[in-house]
N, C-alpha and C positions, 0 to 999 in steps of 0.2 A: 185929343184927337176927335175927329168927327165920324159920323156914321160911315161915309164912303171910304175914308182912310182905314178905319177899323176892318171893314169888309175886305178891302184889298189885301191887308196884312194877313187876315185869317185864311183867305183863299190861297195866298202865296205860301203860307205855312203848309196847307194841305197839299199843294203841288209838290213841295219838298218832301213831305212825309211819304206820299205815294211814290214819288221818284226814287227815294231811298229804299223803300220797301221792294221796289222792282229792280233794285241794283242798277239804276240808270244814272248817267251823268248829265250835266247840263249840255254837254256836247251831243249826247244821244238825243236829247229833246230838240236840239238845233237841227240835227239830221232829220228827225221824224216830223217836225213841225215847219221847218223852213224859217224859223225865228232864230236870229243870231244869239249865241250863248250869252253875250253881254246883256241882251234884252231879256232873255229867259231869267237871268239873275235879277233884273229889275222887277219882273213880274213876281218872282218868288219873294222878294223883299217888300212887296206891296207898293212899289214906287211908280208902277204903271197901271193904268186902267185896262181891264180886260174887256174886250168886245165879246159878243156872243160867238163870233167866228173864231176868235183866239181861244176862248174856253173850249170850244169843240175840238180845235187842234190839239190842245193839251190833253183833253179827255181821251181822244183817239190814241195819241202817242203814249199815254200812261195806261191805256187799255182798261179804262173805267167808264162807267156811266157818268155823264156830266154832273148828275146830282151828288156824286161822291166828292166833288170839289167843294161842296157846301156842307159837308158832314162835320160840323163843329158846333160847339155851344156858342150861342149868341143871344144876349139879353136885349131884345128889342125895346123893352120898357126904359132902358137907360137913355134912349133917344127921343122919348115922347115929346119933350118940350123944345127940341131942336127945330129950327126952320131952315 
């Protein structure tokens, strides 16, 4: 995997963690974000790139500060030699 793919997966896992903590479903996120639940699933699995606008929609729907979507361990040194 590469840097971007790893980040997408980790952010997706955070969305799931926060959604589950809030007892929300993908359909709840669809209603709150306007993003189809099938697309929500793709974001959660790291299969879609999140734009800043989409991240803000998720943060608002999940009732968290956007930085909480990045609250995970990430070893940046692992990618030092990638171009």
